[in-house]
N, C-alpha and C positions, 0 to 999 in steps of 0.2 A: 202474423202473416199478413202481407199486402197483396191485395188482389186488383190490379189497376187495368184499366183499358189501354190499348195501344193508342197513343197519341200521333195522328198523322199531322205534322208540321213542316212540310217540306220546304216552306218559305225560311224556317229556322235550321233545318238538318240538310237541307240540299240533297245531295245524291246519297247520303246516309240512310236515307230512306228506301234505297233501292228502286226507286222509280216507281213506287205504289200509285196508282191512280184512285181517285175517290170511288169509282166504280168497282175497284178491286177489292174494296173494303166492306164490312158488314154496315146496314144500316143502323140508326140510332136504336130503332126497335129490336132488331137482331142482336146489337151489343148488350140491350138490357135483358133480352132472353138469356144471353151466354152468361151474364153476371148472374142472373137469379139461379140458373142451373149449376153454376159454379158454388154459390152460397148454399145450396141444398147439400151438394157433395162435402163441403167443409164441414157443415152441420153434422152430418153423417160420421165425421172424422172427429167430432167432439169439438170443433170451434164455434166460438160465438163471435157474431159481428160487435165489434166494440166501438165502430166509428166509420166514417167515409172510407170504404174499400180497405178496412183492417178488420182483422180477426184474431182470437187468441183462446187457448185453451184455458180453462178454469182455473189451472195451476199456475198459470202465467201472472207475473206482477202488472201487466197492462189489463188483464181482465179485472183482477183485483182492484186495481186503481179505478176502473171505470165502475165497478160496483160501490166503491166508496165515494165517489164523486169527485175523485182527485186525478182524473185522466186529463192530459195536457196534449196540447198538439203544437209543434213547432213546423217549419217549412221543410222540415225533413220527415215528418211523421209524428205519429202518436208516441208519447212517453209516459211513464208511470210517475213522473214529478215535474214540478215546474222548471222550466229552462228559461231564465231570463236573458242569459249571456250565452251565446254561442260564437265562437271566433272561427271563421273559415281560413282554414290553410290551403293554400296551393291555387294554381291558376283557376279563374272563374267561380273560385268558392264564394260563398254567401256568409257574412257576419249580421248577427241580430244582437243589438245591445238591450233591447225591449223598448228603446225609445228611438230607435233608427236602425236601417239596413245599410250595408255596404258591400259591394261586389269587387271583387278583386280583377285585376286586368285578366283578359281570357287567353293571351299567347303566353306558352310556356317560358318562351325565350325572354319575352319582356318581364314576365314574373320574376325569373331568376336574375334577370339585370337589375331590376329595381331592390330586389332583398338583398343581392350582393353589395349594392351600394347604399345599404341602410335607408331606403326609401320605401315607406309603405305602399303598398302596391295596389291601392284602393282606385278602382276605375269609374266606380260612379256609386251614389247613395241616396238615400232620403232619411230626413228627419221626420218622424212622426208628428203631428199636431196633437193637440188635446183631443180634438174629435176624433182623428184616426185612432188614437189609443181606446177611446170609448168604443168605437166601431169594433176594433179588434176583439176588446172582451166579449162582445156580443156574439160575434163570429166564432171566437173560442167556446163560449158557453153552448151555442147550438151544436158546434161541431162535437164537442165532449161530453155534455150532459143533455142533449138533444132540447134544450129550453133555455130561456134567458128571461130577465125581467126588464122589458121594456121601459116602464114608467117610472123606475127608481130615479130619484133626482140627479144622483151622481153618475146614471148610464144615459142621459138626454144627450141627444144630438141634432144639429140643424135640420137635416133630411129625414128625421124620425117621421113627420107626418106622411112623407111620400113612401116611406118604407111601409108603414102602417096600412096604407092603401094597397100597395101590392100586396101584403100579407093577407088582407081582406079578400083580395081577387084569388090567392090560392086557397083561402079557407073554402069560398065558393065553388071551386074546382075540385074540391075534396082533398088537396094536397096536404092540408095541415088540420089541425084541430081548431 
């Protein structure tokens, strides 16, 4: 079960967000309180937090995968197994080849036109650099195992000293071990 906060992004969604103003919405502190209350209710119902905003019953493959250290996350959410290739079908969908991302055109009409004319409907993409892939591994480790190995030679990247400075700051603030 995913338990997400409402994302107020009127610059992306326009009128689709029903004209809410920032003042109509809960503060960050109120949202955190709501999350914690929801988390307690889910725990009462037998759900365990398995990762950021996700919960599972102990009989679920996601929970079992978390327990065995095999939990994985892609841009769609947590999965019980690694997904190194995801092909997005449809307008605006995103594909992930593990080495890069591609997003299809957003307009349904344009998507249909391109597909009907045997044209790959990719609108934009990004090829991951070696450093991007190392950082991705750290992010996945943190999101799925709640830890990572910073100083392993194969996990080094250029901005690691800056990251370690920021993590030191978080430790001093009591936000991490």
